[in-house]
PyMOL Python script that loads the backbone (N, CA, C, O; Angstrom):
from pymol import cmd

cmd.read_pdbstr("""\
ATOM      1  N   MET A   1       3.498  15.848 -19.174  1.00  0.00           N
ATOM      2  CA  MET A   1       2.499  15.291 -18.312  1.00  0.00           C
ATOM      3  C   MET A   1       2.773  13.782 -18.158  1.00  0.00           C
ATOM      4  O   MET A   1       3.172  13.080 -19.087  1.00  0.00           O
ATOM      5  N   GLU A   2       2.528  13.344 -16.919  1.00  0.00           N
ATOM      6  CA  GLU A   2       2.875  11.850 -16.624  1.00  0.00           C
ATOM      7  C   GLU A   2       1.808  10.954 -17.477  1.00  0.00           C
ATOM      8  O   GLU A   2       0.655  11.329 -17.691  1.00  0.00           O
ATOM      9  N   ASN A   3       2.307   9.824 -17.893  1.00  0.00           N
ATOM     10  CA  ASN A   3       1.508   8.868 -18.647  1.00  0.00           C
ATOM     11  C   ASN A   3       0.823   7.945 -17.571  1.00  0.00           C
ATOM     12  O   ASN A   3       1.444   7.003 -17.079  1.00  0.00           O
ATOM     13  N   TYR A   4      -0.469   8.239 -17.220  1.00  0.00           N
ATOM     14  CA  TYR A   4      -1.040   7.409 -16.266  1.00  0.00           C
ATOM     15  C   TYR A   4      -1.418   5.973 -16.702  1.00  0.00           C
ATOM     16  O   TYR A   4      -1.709   5.098 -15.886  1.00  0.00           O
ATOM     17  N   GLY A   5      -1.396   5.793 -17.993  1.00  0.00           N
ATOM     18  CA  GLY A   5      -1.656   4.395 -18.445  1.00  0.00           C
ATOM     19  C   GLY A   5      -0.531   3.406 -18.037  1.00  0.00           C
ATOM     20  O   GLY A   5      -0.755   2.195 -18.021  1.00  0.00           O
ATOM     21  N   GLU A   6       0.650   3.912 -17.714  1.00  0.00           N
ATOM     22  CA  GLU A   6       1.809   3.039 -17.308  1.00  0.00           C
ATOM     23  C   GLU A   6       1.385   2.383 -15.906  1.00  0.00           C
ATOM     24  O   GLU A   6       1.869   1.304 -15.564  1.00  0.00           O
ATOM     25  N   ASN A   7       0.462   3.078 -15.106  1.00  0.00           N
ATOM     26  CA  ASN A   7       0.175   2.577 -13.792  1.00  0.00           C
ATOM     27  C   ASN A   7      -1.024   1.648 -13.745  1.00  0.00           C
ATOM     28  O   ASN A   7      -1.395   1.179 -12.670  1.00  0.00           O
ATOM     29  N   ILE A   8      -1.623   1.380 -14.859  1.00  0.00           N
ATOM     30  CA  ILE A   8      -2.713   0.535 -14.880  1.00  0.00           C
ATOM     31  C   ILE A   8      -2.275  -0.928 -15.049  1.00  0.00           C
ATOM     32  O   ILE A   8      -1.539  -1.269 -15.975  1.00  0.00           O
ATOM     33  N   TRP A   9      -2.734  -1.757 -14.153  1.00  0.00           N
ATOM     34  CA  TRP A   9      -2.224  -3.149 -14.157  1.00  0.00           C
ATOM     35  C   TRP A   9      -3.375  -4.123 -14.625  1.00  0.00           C
ATOM     36  O   TRP A   9      -4.565  -3.860 -14.454  1.00  0.00           O
ATOM     37  N   ALA A  10      -2.941  -5.196 -15.192  1.00  0.00           N
ATOM     38  CA  ALA A  10      -3.855  -6.167 -15.582  1.00  0.00           C
ATOM     39  C   ALA A  10      -4.312  -6.857 -14.158  1.00  0.00           C
ATOM     40  O   ALA A  10      -3.540  -6.864 -13.200  1.00  0.00           O
ATOM     41  N   ALA A  11      -5.488  -7.377 -14.102  1.00  0.00           N
ATOM     42  CA  ALA A  11      -6.037  -8.085 -12.913  1.00  0.00           C
ATOM     43  C   ALA A  11      -5.068  -9.176 -12.464  1.00  0.00           C
ATOM     44  O   ALA A  11      -4.801  -9.389 -11.282  1.00  0.00           O
ATOM     45  N   ALA A  12      -4.567  -9.845 -13.493  1.00  0.00           N
ATOM     46  CA  ALA A  12      -3.638 -11.026 -13.205  1.00  0.00           C
ATOM     47  C   ALA A  12      -2.380 -10.530 -12.440  1.00  0.00           C
ATOM     48  O   ALA A  12      -1.924 -11.178 -11.497  1.00  0.00           O
ATOM     49  N   THR A  13      -1.825  -9.353 -12.872  1.00  0.00           N
ATOM     50  CA  THR A  13      -0.703  -8.823 -12.233  1.00  0.00           C
ATOM     51  C   THR A  13      -0.964  -8.457 -10.776  1.00  0.00           C
ATOM     52  O   THR A  13      -0.184  -8.796  -9.886  1.00  0.00           O
ATOM     53  N   ALA A  14      -2.056  -7.770 -10.553  1.00  0.00           N
ATOM     54  CA  ALA A  14      -2.393  -7.402  -9.206  1.00  0.00           C
ATOM     55  C   ALA A  14      -2.650  -8.600  -8.315  1.00  0.00           C
ATOM     56  O   ALA A  14      -2.272  -8.601  -7.144  1.00  0.00           O
ATOM     57  N   ASN A  15      -3.296  -9.627  -8.869  1.00  0.00           N
ATOM     58  CA  ASN A  15      -3.579 -10.791  -8.078  1.00  0.00           C
ATOM     59  C   ASN A  15      -2.335 -11.514  -7.753  1.00  0.00           C
ATOM     60  O   ASN A  15      -2.206 -12.028  -6.642  1.00  0.00           O
ATOM     61  N   GLU A  16      -1.386 -11.589  -8.673  1.00  0.00           N
ATOM     62  CA  GLU A  16      -0.121 -12.204  -8.463  1.00  0.00           C
ATOM     63  C   GLU A  16       0.672 -11.534  -7.229  1.00  0.00           C
ATOM     64  O   GLU A  16       1.183 -12.193  -6.323  1.00  0.00           O
ATOM     65  N   ILE A  17       0.699 -10.153  -7.323  1.00  0.00           N
ATOM     66  CA  ILE A  17       1.388  -9.377  -6.217  1.00  0.00           C
ATOM     67  C   ILE A  17       0.637  -9.592  -4.918  1.00  0.00           C
ATOM     68  O   ILE A  17       1.282  -9.869  -3.907  1.00  0.00           O
ATOM     69  N   ALA A  18      -0.567  -9.494  -4.878  1.00  0.00           N
ATOM     70  CA  ALA A  18      -1.380  -9.625  -3.684  1.00  0.00           C
ATOM     71  C   ALA A  18      -1.329 -11.023  -3.022  1.00  0.00           C
ATOM     72  O   ALA A  18      -1.281 -11.188  -1.803  1.00  0.00           O
ATOM     73  N   SER A  19      -1.344 -12.042  -3.970  1.00  0.00           N
ATOM     74  CA  SER A  19      -1.364 -13.428  -3.501  1.00  0.00           C
ATOM     75  C   SER A  19      -0.078 -13.910  -2.702  1.00  0.00           C
ATOM     76  O   SER A  19      -0.084 -14.872  -1.933  1.00  0.00           O
ATOM     77  N   ASN A  20       0.965 -13.158  -2.970  1.00  0.00           N
ATOM     78  CA  ASN A  20       2.235 -13.525  -2.255  1.00  0.00           C
ATOM     79  C   ASN A  20       2.096 -13.355  -0.785  1.00  0.00           C
ATOM     80  O   ASN A  20       2.764 -14.038  -0.009  1.00  0.00           O
ATOM     81  N   ASN A  21       1.194 -12.408  -0.361  1.00  0.00           N
ATOM     82  CA  ASN A  21       1.110 -12.205   1.091  1.00  0.00           C
ATOM     83  C   ASN A  21      -0.252 -11.473   1.149  1.00  0.00           C
ATOM     84  O   ASN A  21      -0.449 -10.387   0.604  1.00  0.00           O
ATOM     85  N   PRO A  22      -1.234 -12.208   1.903  1.00  0.00           N
ATOM     86  CA  PRO A  22      -2.614 -11.591   1.951  1.00  0.00           C
ATOM     87  C   PRO A  22      -2.784 -10.585   3.027  1.00  0.00           C
ATOM     88  O   PRO A  22      -3.908 -10.134   3.246  1.00  0.00           O
ATOM     89  N   GLU A  23      -1.692 -10.174   3.759  1.00  0.00           N
ATOM     90  CA  GLU A  23      -1.740  -9.230   4.802  1.00  0.00           C
ATOM     91  C   GLU A  23      -2.287  -7.899   4.310  1.00  0.00           C
ATOM     92  O   GLU A  23      -1.895  -7.375   3.268  1.00  0.00           O
ATOM     93  N   THR A  24      -3.193  -7.387   5.094  1.00  0.00           N
ATOM     94  CA  THR A  24      -3.845  -6.062   4.725  1.00  0.00           C
ATOM     95  C   THR A  24      -3.494  -5.008   5.734  1.00  0.00           C
ATOM     96  O   THR A  24      -3.201  -5.280   6.898  1.00  0.00           O
ATOM     97  N   ILE A  25      -3.536  -3.831   5.255  1.00  0.00           N
ATOM     98  CA  ILE A  25      -3.368  -2.612   6.126  1.00  0.00           C
ATOM     99  C   ILE A  25      -4.528  -1.657   5.977  1.00  0.00           C
ATOM    100  O   ILE A  25      -5.103  -1.506   4.899  1.00  0.00           O
ATOM    101  N   VAL A  26      -4.842  -1.052   7.016  1.00  0.00           N
ATOM    102  CA  VAL A  26      -5.950  -0.091   7.085  1.00  0.00           C
ATOM    103  C   VAL A  26      -5.393   1.402   6.926  1.00  0.00           C
ATOM    104  O   VAL A  26      -4.627   1.875   7.766  1.00  0.00           O
ATOM    105  N   LEU A  27      -5.800   2.085   5.853  1.00  0.00           N
ATOM    106  CA  LEU A  27      -5.433   3.339   5.693  1.00  0.00           C
ATOM    107  C   LEU A  27      -6.612   4.304   6.138  1.00  0.00           C
ATOM    108  O   LEU A  27      -7.772   4.110   5.774  1.00  0.00           O
ATOM    109  N   ARG A  28      -6.260   5.271   6.886  1.00  0.00           N
ATOM    110  CA  ARG A  28      -7.334   6.233   7.353  1.00  0.00           C
ATOM    111  C   ARG A  28      -7.176   7.603   6.848  1.00  0.00           C
ATOM    112  O   ARG A  28      -6.081   8.156   6.945  1.00  0.00           O
ATOM    113  N   SER A  29      -8.183   8.192   6.318  1.00  0.00           N
ATOM    114  CA  SER A  29      -8.105   9.535   5.775  1.00  0.00           C
ATOM    115  C   SER A  29      -8.219  10.451   6.998  1.00  0.00           C
ATOM    116  O   SER A  29      -8.741  10.056   8.040  1.00  0.00           O
ATOM    117  N   ALA A  30      -7.714  11.693   6.848  1.00  0.00           N
ATOM    118  CA  ALA A  30      -7.756  12.714   7.988  1.00  0.00           C
ATOM    119  C   ALA A  30      -8.705  13.788   7.656  1.00  0.00           C
ATOM    120  O   ALA A  30      -8.672  14.844   8.288  1.00  0.00           O
ATOM    121  N   LEU A  31      -9.629  13.570   6.617  1.00  0.00           N
ATOM    122  CA  LEU A  31     -10.589  14.617   6.393  1.00  0.00           C
ATOM    123  C   LEU A  31     -11.554  14.846   7.473  1.00  0.00           C
ATOM    124  O   LEU A  31     -12.149  13.908   8.005  1.00  0.00           O
ATOM    125  N   GLN A  32     -11.720  16.069   7.808  1.00  0.00           N
ATOM    126  CA  GLN A  32     -12.639  16.402   8.955  1.00  0.00           C
ATOM    127  C   GLN A  32     -14.102  16.286   8.572  1.00  0.00           C
ATOM    128  O   GLN A  32     -14.936  16.036   9.443  1.00  0.00           O
ATOM    129  N   LYS A  33     -14.448  16.458   7.300  1.00  0.00           N
ATOM    130  CA  LYS A  33     -15.896  16.339   6.943  1.00  0.00           C
ATOM    131  C   LYS A  33     -16.327  14.893   6.820  1.00  0.00           C
ATOM    132  O   LYS A  33     -17.533  14.671   6.717  1.00  0.00           O
ATOM    133  N   GLY A  34     -15.498  13.923   6.819  1.00  0.00           N
ATOM    134  CA  GLY A  34     -15.891  12.594   6.840  1.00  0.00           C
ATOM    135  C   GLY A  34     -14.706  11.613   6.703  1.00  0.00           C
ATOM    136  O   GLY A  34     -14.428  11.121   5.609  1.00  0.00           O
ATOM    137  N   PRO A  35     -14.067  11.357   7.733  1.00  0.00           N
ATOM    138  CA  PRO A  35     -12.829  10.505   7.676  1.00  0.00           C
ATOM    139  C   PRO A  35     -13.374   9.127   7.164  1.00  0.00           C
ATOM    140  O   PRO A  35     -14.507   8.737   7.448  1.00  0.00           O
ATOM    141  N   GLN A  36     -12.525   8.439   6.417  1.00  0.00           N
ATOM    142  CA  GLN A  36     -12.846   7.076   5.901  1.00  0.00           C
ATOM    143  C   GLN A  36     -11.655   6.206   6.091  1.00  0.00           C
ATOM    144  O   GLN A  36     -10.513   6.663   6.144  1.00  0.00           O
ATOM    145  N   SER A  37     -11.965   4.847   6.201  1.00  0.00           N
ATOM    146  CA  SER A  37     -10.870   3.886   6.323  1.00  0.00           C
ATOM    147  C   SER A  37     -10.922   3.103   5.000  1.00  0.00           C
ATOM    148  O   SER A  37     -11.981   2.930   4.397  1.00  0.00           O
ATOM    149  N   PHE A  38      -9.751   2.642   4.579  1.00  0.00           N
ATOM    150  CA  PHE A  38      -9.569   1.782   3.319  1.00  0.00           C
ATOM    151  C   PHE A  38      -8.749   0.611   3.704  1.00  0.00           C
ATOM    152  O   PHE A  38      -7.707   0.806   4.330  1.00  0.00           O
ATOM    153  N   LYS A  39      -9.132  -0.620   3.380  1.00  0.00           N
ATOM    154  CA  LYS A  39      -8.298  -1.815   3.713  1.00  0.00           C
ATOM    155  C   LYS A  39      -7.705  -2.132   2.386  1.00  0.00           C
ATOM    156  O   LYS A  39      -8.431  -2.319   1.409  1.00  0.00           O
ATOM    157  N   VAL A  40      -6.327  -2.203   2.318  1.00  0.00           N
ATOM    158  CA  VAL A  40      -5.582  -2.490   1.208  1.00  0.00           C
ATOM    159  C   VAL A  40      -4.595  -3.634   1.365  1.00  0.00           C
ATOM    160  O   VAL A  40      -4.124  -3.886   2.474  1.00  0.00           O
ATOM    161  N   ASN A  41      -4.290  -4.291   0.349  1.00  0.00           N
ATOM    162  CA  ASN A  41      -3.228  -5.382   0.477  1.00  0.00           C
ATOM    163  C   ASN A  41      -1.890  -4.725   0.596  1.00  0.00           C
ATOM    164  O   ASN A  41      -1.556  -3.830  -0.181  1.00  0.00           O
ATOM    165  N   LYS A  42      -1.098  -5.170   1.587  1.00  0.00           N
ATOM    166  CA  LYS A  42       0.182  -4.530   1.966  1.00  0.00           C
ATOM    167  C   LYS A  42       1.176  -4.636   0.784  1.00  0.00           C
ATOM    168  O   LYS A  42       1.808  -3.638   0.435  1.00  0.00           O
ATOM    169  N   ASN A  43       1.330  -5.868   0.140  1.00  0.00           N
ATOM    170  CA  ASN A  43       2.229  -5.958  -0.984  1.00  0.00           C
ATOM    171  C   ASN A  43       1.840  -5.103  -2.150  1.00  0.00           C
ATOM    172  O   ASN A  43       2.701  -4.520  -2.809  1.00  0.00           O
ATOM    173  N   LEU A  44       0.603  -5.019  -2.411  1.00  0.00           N
ATOM    174  CA  LEU A  44       0.075  -4.225  -3.568  1.00  0.00           C
ATOM    175  C   LEU A  44       0.399  -2.730  -3.298  1.00  0.00           C
ATOM    176  O   LEU A  44       0.911  -2.028  -4.170  1.00  0.00           O
ATOM    177  N   LEU A  45       0.093  -2.276  -2.087  1.00  0.00           N
ATOM    178  CA  LEU A  45       0.356  -0.914  -1.727  1.00  0.00           C
ATOM    179  C   LEU A  45       1.820  -0.580  -1.857  1.00  0.00           C
ATOM    180  O   LEU A  45       2.176   0.445  -2.438  1.00  0.00           O
ATOM    181  N   CYS A  46       2.667  -1.421  -1.328  1.00  0.00           N
ATOM    182  CA  CYS A  46       4.182  -1.156  -1.306  1.00  0.00           C
ATOM    183  C   CYS A  46       4.765  -1.266  -2.695  1.00  0.00           C
ATOM    184  O   CYS A  46       5.720  -0.558  -3.013  1.00  0.00           O
ATOM    185  N   HIS A  47       4.226  -2.125  -3.529  1.00  0.00           N
ATOM    186  CA  HIS A  47       4.735  -2.301  -4.839  1.00  0.00           C
ATOM    187  C   HIS A  47       4.390  -1.104  -5.706  1.00  0.00           C
ATOM    188  O   HIS A  47       5.145  -0.737  -6.606  1.00  0.00           O
ATOM    189  N   HIS A  48       3.277  -0.517  -5.433  1.00  0.00           N
ATOM    190  CA  HIS A  48       2.752   0.569  -6.224  1.00  0.00           C
ATOM    191  C   HIS A  48       3.333   2.002  -5.719  1.00  0.00           C
ATOM    192  O   HIS A  48       3.436   2.972  -6.470  1.00  0.00           O
ATOM    193  N   SER A  49       3.672   2.003  -4.447  1.00  0.00           N
ATOM    194  CA  SER A  49       3.976   3.344  -3.770  1.00  0.00           C
ATOM    195  C   SER A  49       5.297   3.316  -3.042  1.00  0.00           C
ATOM    196  O   SER A  49       5.419   2.618  -2.036  1.00  0.00           O
ATOM    197  N   LYS A  50       6.350   4.090  -3.537  1.00  0.00           N
ATOM    198  CA  LYS A  50       7.591   4.133  -2.957  1.00  0.00           C
ATOM    199  C   LYS A  50       7.416   4.731  -1.528  1.00  0.00           C
ATOM    200  O   LYS A  50       8.090   4.340  -0.575  1.00  0.00           O
ATOM    201  N   TYR A  51       6.531   5.639  -1.447  1.00  0.00           N
ATOM    202  CA  TYR A  51       6.271   6.354  -0.165  1.00  0.00           C
ATOM    203  C   TYR A  51       5.772   5.401   0.885  1.00  0.00           C
ATOM    204  O   TYR A  51       6.265   5.399   2.014  1.00  0.00           O
ATOM    205  N   PHE A  52       4.782   4.576   0.521  1.00  0.00           N
ATOM    206  CA  PHE A  52       4.257   3.593   1.522  1.00  0.00           C
ATOM    207  C   PHE A  52       5.231   2.479   1.852  1.00  0.00           C
ATOM    208  O   PHE A  52       5.286   1.971   2.972  1.00  0.00           O
ATOM    209  N   ASP A  53       6.048   2.096   0.766  1.00  0.00           N
ATOM    210  CA  ASP A  53       7.078   0.972   0.861  1.00  0.00           C
ATOM    211  C   ASP A  53       8.062   1.548   1.956  1.00  0.00           C
ATOM    212  O   ASP A  53       8.373   0.818   2.897  1.00  0.00           O
ATOM    213  N   SER A  54       8.499   2.668   1.876  1.00  0.00           N
ATOM    214  CA  SER A  54       9.470   3.203   2.790  1.00  0.00           C
ATOM    215  C   SER A  54       8.871   3.374   4.155  1.00  0.00           C
ATOM    216  O   SER A  54       9.519   3.051   5.151  1.00  0.00           O
ATOM    217  N   ALA A  55       7.690   3.856   4.240  1.00  0.00           N
ATOM    218  CA  ALA A  55       7.027   4.020   5.550  1.00  0.00           C
ATOM    219  C   ALA A  55       6.788   2.685   6.291  1.00  0.00           C
ATOM    220  O   ALA A  55       6.940   2.582   7.508  1.00  0.00           O
ATOM    221  N   ILE A  56       6.395   1.642   5.465  1.00  0.00           N
ATOM    222  CA  ILE A  56       6.101   0.378   6.144  1.00  0.00           C
ATOM    223  C   ILE A  56       7.352  -0.556   6.356  1.00  0.00           C
ATOM    224  O   ILE A  56       7.492  -1.262   7.355  1.00  0.00           O
ATOM    225  N   ASN A  57       8.190  -0.490   5.374  1.00  0.00           N
ATOM    226  CA  ASN A  57       9.406  -1.422   5.429  1.00  0.00           C
ATOM    227  C   ASN A  57      10.692  -0.839   5.765  1.00  0.00           C
ATOM    228  O   ASN A  57      11.696  -1.528   5.941  1.00  0.00           O
ATOM    229  N   GLY A  58      10.666   0.565   5.866  1.00  0.00           N
ATOM    230  CA  GLY A  58      11.945   1.307   6.084  1.00  0.00           C
ATOM    231  C   GLY A  58      12.398   1.151   7.634  1.00  0.00           C
ATOM    232  O   GLY A  58      11.770   0.443   8.421  1.00  0.00           O
ATOM    233  N   GLN A  59      13.414   1.800   7.945  1.00  0.00           N
ATOM    234  CA  GLN A  59      13.898   1.766   9.333  1.00  0.00           C
ATOM    235  C   GLN A  59      13.327   2.790  10.240  1.00  0.00           C
ATOM    236  O   GLN A  59      13.972   3.231  11.191  1.00  0.00           O
ATOM    237  N   TRP A  60      12.120   3.173   9.952  1.00  0.00           N
ATOM    238  CA  TRP A  60      11.439   3.965  10.823  1.00  0.00           C
ATOM    239  C   TRP A  60      10.926   3.152  12.123  1.00  0.00           C
ATOM    240  O   TRP A  60      10.742   1.935  12.099  1.00  0.00           O
ATOM    241  N   LYS A  61      10.725   3.934  13.220  1.00  0.00           N
ATOM    242  CA  LYS A  61      10.407   3.183  14.424  1.00  0.00           C
ATOM    243  C   LYS A  61       9.103   2.308  14.183  1.00  0.00           C
ATOM    244  O   LYS A  61       9.067   1.177  14.666  1.00  0.00           O
ATOM    245  N   GLU A  62       8.057   2.788  13.465  1.00  0.00           N
ATOM    246  CA  GLU A  62       6.874   2.071  13.338  1.00  0.00           C
ATOM    247  C   GLU A  62       7.220   0.830  12.428  1.00  0.00           C
ATOM    248  O   GLU A  62       6.718  -0.258  12.711  1.00  0.00           O
ATOM    249  N   GLY A  63       8.016   0.952  11.403  1.00  0.00           N
ATOM    250  CA  GLY A  63       8.328  -0.196  10.623  1.00  0.00           C
ATOM    251  C   GLY A  63       9.126  -1.272  11.390  1.00  0.00           C
ATOM    252  O   GLY A  63       8.803  -2.459  11.329  1.00  0.00           O
ATOM    253  N   VAL A  64      10.133  -0.850  12.084  1.00  0.00           N
ATOM    254  CA  VAL A  64      10.811  -1.705  13.030  1.00  0.00           C
ATOM    255  C   VAL A  64      10.053  -2.416  14.082  1.00  0.00           C
ATOM    256  O   VAL A  64      10.272  -3.594  14.362  1.00  0.00           O
ATOM    257  N   ASP A  65       9.139  -1.669  14.672  1.00  0.00           N
ATOM    258  CA  ASP A  65       8.209  -2.279  15.738  1.00  0.00           C
ATOM    259  C   ASP A  65       7.293  -3.262  15.114  1.00  0.00           C
ATOM    260  O   ASP A  65       6.873  -4.231  15.747  1.00  0.00           O
ATOM    261  N   ARG A  66       6.963  -3.013  13.819  1.00  0.00           N
ATOM    262  CA  ARG A  66       6.019  -3.932  13.181  1.00  0.00           C
ATOM    263  C   ARG A  66       6.663  -5.191  12.876  1.00  0.00           C
ATOM    264  O   ARG A  66       5.968  -6.207  12.886  1.00  0.00           O
ATOM    265  N   LYS A  67       7.965  -5.271  12.589  1.00  0.00           N
ATOM    266  CA  LYS A  67       8.673  -6.480  12.322  1.00  0.00           C
ATOM    267  C   LYS A  67       8.878  -7.375  13.440  1.00  0.00           C
ATOM    268  O   LYS A  67       9.180  -8.552  13.245  1.00  0.00           O
ATOM    269  N   LYS A  68       8.730  -6.877  14.630  1.00  0.00           N
ATOM    270  CA  LYS A  68       9.196  -7.666  15.810  1.00  0.00           C
ATOM    271  C   LYS A  68       8.082  -8.731  16.142  1.00  0.00           C
ATOM    272  O   LYS A  68       8.233  -9.510  17.083  1.00  0.00           O
TER     273      LYS A  68
END
""", "prot")
cmd.dss("prot")
cmd.show_as("cartoon", "prot")
cmd.util.cbc("prot")
cmd.orient("prot")
């Protein structure tokens, strides 16, 4: 089983990552019973998730268009 304690950050670490770039991204759930939106720091999201890092910073059309 995965050790989830490895993914817990100290507040200082999260603040350091987020303070390098205050840009936020809105994530929207697709739940039909009650879609929700979540505003998250881009750097923190990309640092924590390889999936979102690739989606946001990769050579996808959306990522390339975002950099223009």
